C-alpha positions in Angstrom: 132.5 90.4 77.8 133.5 88.1 80.6 130.4 86.6 82.6 131.5 89.0 85.3 131.1 92.1 83.6 127.7 90.9 81.8 126.2 90.3 84.9 127.4 93.9 86.7 125.9 95.7 83.6 122.5 93.4 84.0 122.9 95.0 87.5 123.3 98.6 87.1 120.1 98.1 84.4 118.2 96.2 87.3 119.1 98.6 90.0 118.0 101.8 87.8 114.9 100.5 86.8 113.8 99.3 90.6 114.8 102.8 92.0 112.6 104.6 89.3 109.6 102.1 90.4 110.8 102.9 93.9 110.3 107.0 93.3 107.1 106.3 91.3 105.6 104.7 94.4 106.9 107.6 96.4 105.3 109.8 93.8 101.9 107.6 93.9 101.8 108.5 97.8 102.7 112.1 97.7 99.3 112.7 95.0 97.5 110.9 97.3 98.2 112.4 100.4 98.3 116.0 99.2 94.9 115.2 97.8 93.6 113.6 101.2 95.0 116.4 103.3 92.9 118.7 101.2 90.0 116.7 101.2 90.3 116.3 104.8 91.9 119.9 105.7 94.7 117.7 107.2 97.1 120.3 107.9 99.6 118.1 109.6 99.6 115.9 106.2 99.6 118.8 103.9 103.8 119.7 105.8 104.1 116.6 105.3 103.8 116.4 101.6 105.7 119.5 101.7 108.6 118.2 103.1 109.0 114.8 101.8 109.1 116.6 98.5 112.7 117.2 98.6 113.4 113.4 98.9 111.4 113.3 95.4 114.1 115.6 93.8 117.4 113.9 95.2 115.7 110.3 93.4 115.2 111.7 90.0 119.1 113.3 90.4 120.2 110.1 91.4 118.8 108.3 88.5 120.1 110.5 85.6 123.6 110.6 87.2 123.5 106.7 87.4 122.0 106.6 83.7 124.0 109.3 82.3 127.4 107.2 83.8 126.1 104.2 82.6 125.8 105.2 78.9 128.8 106.7 79.3 130.6 103.9 80.6 128.7 100.7 79.3 127.6 102.1 76.0 124.4 100.2 76.1 122.7 99.4 72.2 119.5 98.5 71.2 116.8 97.8 74.5 119.1 98.6 76.6 120.2 102.1 75.5 116.0 102.3 75.6 115.5 101.4 79.0 118.3 103.2 80.2 116.9 106.2 78.5 113.2 105.1 80.0 114.3 105.5 83.1 115.7 109.2 83.1 112.3 110.4 81.5 109.8 108.4 83.2 111.9 109.7 87.1 112.1 113.4 85.2 107.9 113.3 85.1 108.0 111.7 88.2 109.5 114.4 90.0 107.0 117.2 87.6 104.0 114.6 89.4 105.9 115.8 92.6 105.7 119.1 92.3 102.1 119.2 91.4 101.5 117.0 94.4 103.5 119.8 96.9 100.9 122.7 95.2 98.1 120.3 95.9 99.4 120.2 99.5 100.2 124.4 99.9 96.7 124.8 98.6 95.2 123.0 101.1 97.1 124.7 103.7 95.4 128.1 102.2 92.0 126.4 101.8 91.8 124.9 105.6 91.4 128.7 106.2 88.0 129.1 104.5 84.7 127.7 104.7 84.4 124.8 102.8 83.2 124.5 99.8 81.9 120.5 100.4 80.4 119.6 97.0 82.8 121.2 94.9 85.9 119.5 97.4 83.6 116.2 96.8 84.2 116.3 92.8 87.7 117.4 93.4 88.1 114.3 95.0 86.4 112.0 92.6 89.2 113.3 89.8 92.0 113.0 91.9 90.9 109.4 92.4 91.0 108.4 89.1 94.4 110.8 88.2 95.8 108.6 91.5 94.6 105.0 89.6 96.0 106.2 86.1 99.1 107.1 87.8 98.8 103.2 89.4 97.9 101.7 86.4 100.8 103.1 84.2 103.3 102.6 86.8 102.5 99.2 87.2 102.9 98.7 83.8 106.2 99.7 84.1 107.7 97.6 86.9 105.4 94.5 84.8 106.8 95.7 81.2 102.7 95.5 80.6 102.5 97.2 77.2 99.1 96.7 77.0 98.3 98.3 80.2 100.1 101.6 79.5 98.4 101.9 75.8 95.4 101.5 78.2 96.2 104.2 80.6 97.2 106.5 77.1 93.9 105.8 75.3 92.1 106.9 78.3 93.6 110.0 78.5 90.5 111.8 77.9 88.3 110.7 80.7 90.4 112.9 82.7 90.0 116.0 80.7 86.0 115.0 80.9 86.6 115.6 84.5 88.1 118.8 84.6 86.1 120.3 81.7 83.3 119.7 84.2 85.0 121.2 87.0 85.7 124.3 85.4 82.1 124.7 85.0 80.9 124.2 88.4 83.6 126.4 89.5 82.4 129.2 87.3 79.3 128.8 88.3 79.7 128.8 92.3 82.1 132.0 91.9 78.9 133.9 89.2 76.3 132.5 92.0 78.3 133.7 95.1 81.5 136.4 95.3 82.3 135.5 98.7 83.8 131.8 97.0 86.2 133.4 94.5 88.9 132.6 96.2 88.6 129.1 98.1 87.4 128.1 93.8 90.3 129.9 92.8 92.5 127.4 95.1 90.5 124.3 93.8 90.8 125.5 90.4 94.3 125.2 90.9 94.2 121.9 92.4 91.8 120.3 89.5 94.6 121.8 86.8 97.2 120.6 88.9 95.6 117.1 88.5 94.7 117.3 85.2 98.8 117.9 84.8 99.4 115.1 86.3 97.3 112.9 84.2 98.8 113.9 81.5 102.4 113.2 83.2 100.4 109.7 83.5 99.8 109.5 79.8 103.8 110.9 79.0 104.8 107.8 80.8 102.8 105.3 79.1 104.6 106.5 75.6 108.0 106.4 77.3 107.1 102.8 78.1 105.3 101.7 74.9 109.0 102.8 72.8 111.5 101.2 75.9 109.7 98.3 74.8 108.8 98.6 71.0 111.0 100.9 70.1 108.7 103.0 68.6 106.6 106.1 68.9 102.9 105.9 70.3 101.7 107.6 67.5 98.1 105.9 66.2 96.2 109.6 65.9 96.9 112.7 68.3 96.3 112.4 71.9 92.5 114.1 72.5 92.7 117.1 74.0 90.1 119.2 75.2 90.3 122.7 76.2 87.6 124.4 78.5 88.1 127.7 77.9 86.9 126.8 74.4 84.8 123.9 74.7 
């Protein structure tokens, strides 16, 4: 390869990584704003989250196109191939985080019409802050190629599950104690489940980063997952 071709190839790889990182920042904002819209009962913010979702969809499609084109024309190997595929996979996970944030915003619109269940909302907020921090940590790990930080996110996945299980029991207790709260609690349960799934996507991204950097799957034992229905 000539020096010009090599530089062009490297520029394409760097652009792919940069666009994936930019998409990560937008996904982070969507999750944080969706949560804030629900906690503050902010209808305008919830509507903004819904409107911005298309931008994430477009970025994911653009990253996928560029990755496929790079693979077809440049035929990357080893580290470069893993880097290309990682960007495409991470973008897909971020798009799903955006969809889940959009669903939280939709629930926020519905919940604004009912009486607030303040203790439960605070519990949801705590879980949301934890999930948001996981997403931020794993995206920082991606942009800095920080393997240790990615592994830390992966190993702490059970903290999110514990929050979800605790919330699940709290919501059931409220619904059984006062049937008038059933509708609001059902929506809050969906919000909690969406947050738990965002946490799973953060963990998936950690696994992708590990493979991108090392070429090996992160399988040092099955990730602990607990089911609130049988815990």
